[in-house]
C-alpha positions as CSV (number, residue, x, y, z in Angstrom):
1,M,0.0,0.0,-0.2
2,A,1.5,3.3,-1.1
3,L,0.7,6.7,0.6
4,K,-0.7,9.3,-1.0
5,F,0.0,13.2,-0.5
6,P,-2.1,15.9,-2.1
7,F,-0.3,18.2,-4.1
8,V,0.8,21.2,-1.8
9,T,1.9,24.8,-2.8
10,D,2.2,28.4,-1.7
11,K,0.7,29.6,-4.2
12,P,-3.2,31.0,-4.0
13,R,-6.1,29.1,-5.3
14,A,-6.0,29.4,-9.4
15,S,-7.9,32.0,-10.8
16,A,-11.1,30.4,-10.6
17,P,-14.0,32.6,-8.8
18,Y,-15.6,31.8,-5.8
19,R,-19.2,30.9,-6.8
20,M,-22.3,30.3,-4.4
21,A,-26.0,30.0,-5.5
22,R,-28.8,31.0,-3.6
23,E,-32.8,31.3,-4.8
24,G,-31.7,30.9,-8.4
25,Y,-29.4,33.9,-8.1
26,M,-25.6,32.6,-8.5
27,F,-23.1,34.9,-7.1
28,E,-19.5,35.2,-8.1
29,L,-16.3,36.7,-6.3
30,D,-13.4,37.0,-8.6
31,R,-9.8,36.8,-7.7
32,A,-9.2,40.5,-7.6
33,N,-11.9,41.0,-5.2
34,V,-10.9,38.3,-2.6
35,E,-7.8,40.2,-2.6
36,K,-9.4,43.5,-2.0
37,L,-11.5,41.9,0.5
38,K,-8.1,40.5,2.4
39,T,-7.0,44.4,2.9
40,L,-10.3,44.8,5.5
41,P,-9.1,44.6,9.1
42,D,-11.8,41.9,9.6
43,F,-10.5,39.6,7.1
44,E,-6.4,40.2,7.4
45,G,-4.6,37.2,8.1
46,R,-7.3,34.8,6.8
47,E,-6.3,32.2,4.4
48,E,-8.3,31.1,1.3
49,P,-10.7,29.4,0.5
50,A,-12.2,29.8,3.7
51,L,-12.2,33.6,3.5
52,A,-14.0,33.9,0.3
53,E,-16.2,31.0,1.3
54,D,-17.1,32.3,4.6
55,F,-17.7,35.9,3.0
56,M,-20.1,34.5,0.6
57,R,-21.8,31.9,2.9
58,F,-22.9,34.4,5.4
59,R,-24.1,37.1,3.1
60,V,-25.8,35.5,0.0
61,E,-29.2,34.5,1.6
62,T,-29.6,38.3,2.6
63,W,-28.5,39.2,-0.9
64,A,-30.9,37.0,-2.4
65,D,-33.7,38.3,-0.6
66,N,-32.8,41.8,-1.2
67,L,-32.7,41.5,-5.0
68,G,-35.9,39.2,-5.1
69,D,-37.6,42.1,-3.1
70,A,-36.1,44.9,-5.6
71,G,-37.4,42.8,-8.4
72,A,-34.0,41.6,-9.8
73,A,-34.4,38.2,-11.8
74,P,-32.4,35.4,-11.1
75,G,-29.0,34.8,-12.6
76,E,-25.6,35.4,-12.3
77,V,-24.6,38.3,-10.3
78,S,-20.9,39.6,-9.9
79,V,-19.5,40.7,-6.3
80,S,-17.3,43.9,-6.2
81,V,-15.7,44.6,-3.0
82,D,-14.8,48.4,-2.2
83,P,-12.6,48.3,0.7
84,H,-12.8,52.2,1.1
85,Q,-16.3,52.5,1.6
86,R,-16.6,48.8,3.2
87,K,-19.3,48.1,0.6
88,A,-20.0,44.9,-1.7
89,H,-21.3,46.0,-4.8
90,L,-23.7,43.5,-6.9
91,F,-23.4,43.7,-10.5
92,R,-25.0,42.1,-13.5
93,G,-23.1,43.0,-16.5
94,A,-22.4,46.6,-16.1
95,T,-25.6,47.3,-14.2
96,K,-25.3,47.7,-10.5
97,L,-28.0,45.8,-8.8
98,F,-27.6,46.7,-5.4
99,S,-24.8,47.6,-2.6
100,A,-24.6,46.2,0.7
101,D,-22.5,47.0,4.0
102,I,-19.6,44.2,4.4
C-alpha cells in the first residue's frame, strides 16, 4: 500500500472565481475582489479558500432576499468589493443591482 499526499503549494488558488448559489442567483467573487477583501481589518490574516467561502456563505441569503424584493431576476451576479466604503456591490454585466455593507 502506497501513501498518497495531496499536492501542496504556496501559490493562492487558481484564478477560478468563488461561486455560491441561492434562490436562483449565482453569486461570483473573482480573484481580484478576494485580494481586496483581504485588505479589510475583519479579514486580514485569513487564508483562502475559507476567507472567500465564509464571506459568501454568510451574505448570499440576505443578498438573494434583497435582490428578489427589488425585483431583480435570478441569474449571474458579480460581487465587487470596495474596501474604502466597506461595501459589496452586486452587478449583472455593467449594471449595478445593489450595494450592501460588509
